C-alpha positions as CSV (number, residue, x, y, z in Angstrom):
1,X,124.0,-152.0,-49.5
2,X,124.0,-150.4,-46.1
3,X,121.1,-148.0,-45.5
4,X,123.3,-145.2,-44.3
5,X,125.4,-145.4,-47.5
6,X,122.2,-145.5,-49.7
7,X,120.8,-142.5,-47.9
8,X,124.1,-140.6,-48.3
9,X,124.0,-141.3,-52.1
10,X,120.4,-140.0,-52.3
11,X,121.2,-136.9,-50.2
12,X,124.2,-136.2,-52.6
13,X,121.9,-136.5,-55.6
14,X,119.4,-134.1,-54.0
15,X,122.0,-131.6,-52.9
16,X,121.9,-129.6,-56.2
17,X,119.1,-127.0,-56.6
18,X,118.5,-127.9,-60.2
19,X,118.0,-131.6,-59.3
20,X,115.6,-130.6,-56.6
21,X,113.7,-128.5,-59.1
22,X,113.6,-131.5,-61.5
23,X,112.2,-133.7,-58.7
24,X,109.5,-131.1,-58.0
25,X,108.6,-130.8,-61.7
26,X,108.3,-134.5,-62.1
27,X,106.3,-134.8,-58.9
28,X,103.9,-132.1,-60.1
29,X,103.4,-134.0,-63.4
30,X,102.4,-137.4,-61.9
31,X,99.8,-139.3,-64.0
32,X,96.4,-137.9,-63.2
33,X,97.9,-134.6,-62.0
34,X,99.6,-133.3,-65.1
35,X,97.9,-133.6,-68.5
36,X,101.0,-134.9,-70.3
37,X,102.3,-137.2,-67.6
38,X,106.0,-138.0,-67.8
39,X,108.2,-135.3,-69.4
40,X,110.9,-135.4,-72.0
41,X,114.3,-133.6,-71.6
42,X,113.3,-130.8,-73.9
43,X,110.1,-130.0,-71.8
44,X,112.1,-130.2,-68.6
45,X,114.9,-127.9,-70.0
46,X,112.3,-125.4,-71.2
47,X,110.5,-125.3,-67.8
48,X,113.8,-125.0,-65.9
49,X,115.5,-122.5,-68.2
50,X,118.6,-124.7,-68.6
51,X,120.1,-126.5,-71.5
52,X,119.0,-130.0,-72.5
53,X,122.5,-131.2,-71.9
54,X,122.4,-130.0,-68.3
55,X,119.0,-131.6,-67.7
56,X,120.3,-134.9,-69.1
57,X,123.3,-134.9,-66.8
58,X,121.1,-134.1,-63.8
59,X,118.7,-136.9,-64.8
60,X,121.5,-139.4,-65.0
61,X,122.5,-138.7,-61.4
62,X,118.9,-138.9,-60.3
63,X,118.4,-142.2,-62.2
64,X,121.6,-143.7,-60.6
65,X,120.2,-142.7,-57.2
66,X,117.0,-144.6,-58.1
67,X,114.7,-141.6,-57.8
68,X,113.8,-141.2,-61.5
69,X,113.1,-143.6,-64.3
70,X,113.0,-143.1,-68.0
71,X,110.7,-144.7,-70.5
72,X,111.3,-144.6,-74.3
73,X,108.4,-143.4,-76.4
74,X,109.5,-143.4,-80.0
75,X,112.7,-141.5,-80.3
76,X,112.2,-139.6,-77.0
77,X,112.8,-140.6,-73.4
78,X,110.1,-139.5,-71.0
79,X,111.0,-139.2,-67.3
80,X,109.0,-139.7,-64.2
81,X,109.6,-140.3,-60.5
82,X,110.4,-143.9,-59.7
83,X,107.8,-145.0,-57.1
84,X,109.9,-148.1,-56.2
85,X,113.0,-146.1,-55.6
86,X,111.1,-143.5,-53.6
87,X,109.6,-146.3,-51.5
88,X,113.1,-147.7,-50.8
89,X,114.3,-144.3,-49.9
90,X,111.5,-143.8,-47.4
91,X,112.0,-147.2,-45.9
92,X,115.8,-146.5,-45.5
93,X,115.1,-143.1,-44.0
94,X,112.6,-144.6,-41.5
95,X,114.9,-147.4,-40.5
96,X,118.0,-145.3,-40.2
97,X,116.7,-142.0,-38.7
98,X,113.3,-143.1,-37.2
99,X,109.7,-142.2,-37.9
100,X,110.1,-138.5,-37.1
101,X,112.2,-138.0,-40.3
102,X,110.1,-140.0,-42.8
């Protein structure tokens, strides 16, 4: 896929304030930083003050963009930032817009 198209999809995914808040929450709860590590939909919904349904919809968009990954633990899905997806985003940003933007 063309880097410009990929960046455009990522920018669209990040264009919503709730999705940016989700990214921030997940970033703040990286392993070793947050006691619990990855977070389930219920915990994210509680911290954001939105419904679980809304969080699930936003997470779907972030997963499709490659920014978030979900891991099943029992009956719950726990979400974290996807380091591979973030690395690809950084590389595409650097290649397309130059070092000053990365």
